[in-house]
Every structure is written in structure tokens, then in C-alpha cells.
LUMPA-983361 format. One record per residue: residue in one letter; x, y, z of N, C-alpha, C, O, CB in turn. Coordinates in steps of 0.05 Angstrom, whole numbers, plus 32768, in hexadecimal, padded with zeros to 4 digits. Each point is the difference from the previous one (the first is absolute). Glycine has a CB too. Layout:
! LUMPA-983361
AXYZXYZXYZXYZXYZ ...
END
This chain:
! LUMPA-983361
M82D37D4571658004800D801580278009800780117FF17FF87FB97FF28017 Q803B80327FFF80177FFF7FFF80097FEE80157FF07FEF8006801180397FE5 N801D7FDB802480047FF680157FF18005801580058016800B801E7FE77FE3 P7FCE7FF7801C7FED8019801F80177FFB801180098014800C7FB87FE57FF9 L80497FF37FFF80087FEF801E8016800C800280097FFA80177FE47FD97FE9 G802D80477FE8800D800380097FF980257FFF801180138003800A7FB77FF4 D7FCE803780057FF6802880117FF87FF980217FEC7FF680097FF280267FC3 K80317FE9803C7FFA7FFE801F7FF7800D800A7FFB7FFB8017801B7FF67FEE K7FE3802B7FEE7FE0800E80087FE87FF87FFE7FEE8006800F802580167FE8 I7FEA7FD27FEE7FEE7FF280057FF17FEE80177FEB7FFC800B802980107FD2 L80067FEC80217FFE7FDD80167FF68015801C7FED7FF6800D804B7FD97FDF I7FCE8048801F80008011801A7FE080057FFF7FEF7FFE80118046801D7FF0 D7FC97FEF7FE17FE280097FF77FEA7FEE800A7FEB8007800C8027800C7FCA I7FF77FCA80227FF17FE7800C7FF7800780147FE880058002802F7FDB7FEF V7FF9802280247FFE7FF880197FF88014801480017FFF8018801C7FE27FDB R7FDB80347FFC7FF9801D800A7FEB800E7FF87FFD8015800B802B7FED7FF8 Q7FC57FF77FEA7FEC80097FEE7FE87FF27FFE80007FE97FF7802180277FF3 E7FCC7FFB801E7FE57FE680057FEF80057FE8800180137FF17FF97FED8048 M7FF37FE97FC77FF97FFE7FE77FF380137FF480117FF87FEF7FF07FE38019 P7FEC803E7FE97FFB800F7FFE7FDD7FFE80027FF18012800780427FF77FE6 F7FC37FDA80087FEA800280007FF37FE17FF3800F7FF17FF47FFA8046800B G7FDB7FC380057FFB7FE4800980027FF1801A800A8007801680017FFB7FC2 K7FE87FE7801F800A7FEF80167FFF800080197FF07FFF801380257FFF7FD3 Y800E80078011801B7FFF801080068021800780158005800D80007FCB7FD7 A7FD980458013800680148006800D800C801E7FF67FFD80177FE97FFE7FC3 G803C8016801E80108004802880107FE28006800A7FFC80167FC280258007 R80357FD17FD3800C7FE58015801B80017FE47FFE80017FE87FCB7FD38039 K8056802D7FF6801380107FF4800B7FE47FE27FFA7FE880018019803F803A L7FFA7FE47FB27FFE7FEA7FEC800B7FEA7FFF7FFA7FEC7FF37FFE80307FFB C80207FE98023800E7FE3800A7FF17FE6800980037FE87FFC801C80378014 D7FCA7FF380017FF17FEB80127FDC7FEE7FE37FEE7FEF7FFE802880408048 L7FF57FE77FAF7FE57FF57FEB7FFE7FD77FFA80157FF47FFD7FF680487FE1 P7FE07FB7802280027FE68001800B7FFB7FDA8001800F7FED7FD27FE68046 T80317FF47FD280127FF67FE47FEA7FF87FEF80047FFF7FE8802B7FED802D Y7FB9800E7FF57FED7FFE7FED7FEF80117FF47FEC7FFC7FF180197FE58021 Y800780397FF87FF780237FF5801580087FE8800080127FEF7FEF80038047 L801D7FDE7FCF801C80067FE980007FFA7FEA8006800E7FED80117FEF802D E7FE07FDB7FE57FFE7FFF7FEF7FE77FFD7FF180017FF47FEB802580048023 W7FBE80167FFC7FEF800C7FF2800C80147FF080037FFB7FE87FDE7FFA8037 F802780227FE9800F80167FED800E7FF97FE78000800D7FEB80068008803D Y800C7FCE7FDE80167FF37FF67FE67FFB7FE68000800C7FEB802C7FDD8044 A7FC6800A7FD87FEB7FFF7FE97FF280137FF37FFE7FFB7FE87FFF7FE5802A Q7FF580387FF67FF480057FFA801280277FF17FF680127FF27FE27FBC8031 G8044802F7FE9800B80117FFA80098010801C7FF67FFC80167FF380017FBA W802880128028800C801580197FF480167FF57FFD80057FE880337FEA802A P7FC7802380077FFC801680008019800F7FF580177FF77FFF7FC680008023 K801880257FD58011800A7FEC8015800B80127FFB7FFB80177FE2800F7FC4 G803E80058022800E801B801580157FDD801580077FE880037FBA80588008 R803F7FD87FFB80167FF380207FF47FF1800E800D7FF0800D800980327FFD L7FCC7FDF7FF87FF67FF080117FFC7FE77FF080037FEA800C7FE9803A8011 G800F7FDB7FCD800C7FDF7FEE801D7FF8800480047FEB800D7FDD801F7FCA A80328005802080157FF4800880077FF7802080107FED80027FF9802C7FD4 M7FF27FEF803A7FFE7FFE801D7FFA7FDF7FFD800F7FED80067FDC804A800E L7FFD7FC97FE17FE97FEA800780117FED7FF6800B7FF180107FC480227FEC E80377FEB7FEA800C7FF07FEF80217FF48006800B7FEB7FF97FD380327FEA T802F7FFE8030801E7FF280087FF07FF2801580087FE98002802780397FF4 L7FB57FE7802180027FE380167FF67FEB7FF37FFA7FEC800E7FFD802A801C F80067FE87FC27FF07FE37FF280197FF77FF87FFD7FE87FFF7FD180247FEC V804E7FFA800D80167FF27FFB800A7FFC801780047FE88006800280287FD2 I80018005803B80087FF480187FFA7FEB801A800E7FF680127FFA802E7FDB R7FD17FDC80087FF47FE580087FFB7FEA7FF77FF97FEE80107FFA80287FFE T80107FE37FD480037FEF7FF480197FEE7FFB7FFE7FE87FF87FE180337FFD E803E7FF68012801A7FF67FF3800C7FFA802580177FFA80057FF3802A7FBB G7FE07FE18057800A7FF5801880118017800E800D7FFD80147FF37FD27FD7 L7FFE8043800A800F8019800C7FF3800F801E800180188005800B7FF07FC3 H7FEC7FE880457FF5800B801E8007801180097FF28013800780097FD18004 D802780197FF7800F8003801A800680217FF38005800F801380147FB58001 I7FE880487FD4800B80117FF67FE1801F800A800380197FFD80257FBC7FD3 L7FC3802080397FED800C800C7FFD7FFF80247FF48010800E7FF97FE77FBF E801E7FF380397FFE8000801D8018800D80067FFD800B80167FE87FCB7FF1 E803780307FED800F800D80087FFD80218003800680118011800E7FC57FDF L7FDF802B7FF68002801E7FF57FE58005801A7FFE8017800780157FEB7FB2 K7FE37FF3804F7FE2800380158018800880157FFF801880057FCE7FBC7FF0 K8045801F80178008800A801D801080157FF4800A800D80137FF67FCA8011 R800880317FC48013801880027FF480147FFA800C80167FFE80167FD67FF8 H7FC3801280047FEF801A7FF37FE7800480087FEE80097FF280277FF27FE8 G7FE77FF980497FE57FFB800E7FE980047FE87FF680147FF6801C7FFF803E A7FE97FD67FC97FF57FFA7FF57FF47FEB80177FED7FF17FFB802A80217FD6 
END
């Protein structure tokens, strides 16, 4: 994975986009529970941009960078 935290667009998309399928369909990606991200980590990320966003969110959560998401939610109306 490239440096996702350097891609401002992917961070904005994480707070704007909804999960398109599964138990949390319709919930904003940034609001997915950590255990759900851990499940994807163990099972494998979805392909494409969605997988990149979920993996980036997982890194943000596991590295304690929650403040990034809170600031983006304020600025981008999530």
C-alpha cells in the first residue's frame, strides 16, 4: 500500500462514502466499528478503491490517529 495518509482525497472519501454492502451497508466508512475493520484485515480487503479506503481507515484507527477523522468530519460535513 502506498502512503494513504498523503492522499487527501482518500481521507475525505472515508468520511463521505457509505459502506455499499454487508451488515453496515449505508453507514459512513469512518463510522464503521473497529472490529469490522479487523475482520477485513484478517479476511482480506475488498478490491479497488473501497479496499484502499478501508485499509487506510484501519491504519488510522490502529495508529491512534482518530483526530484526523474528527477534523475531516467537521470540514467536510460527514
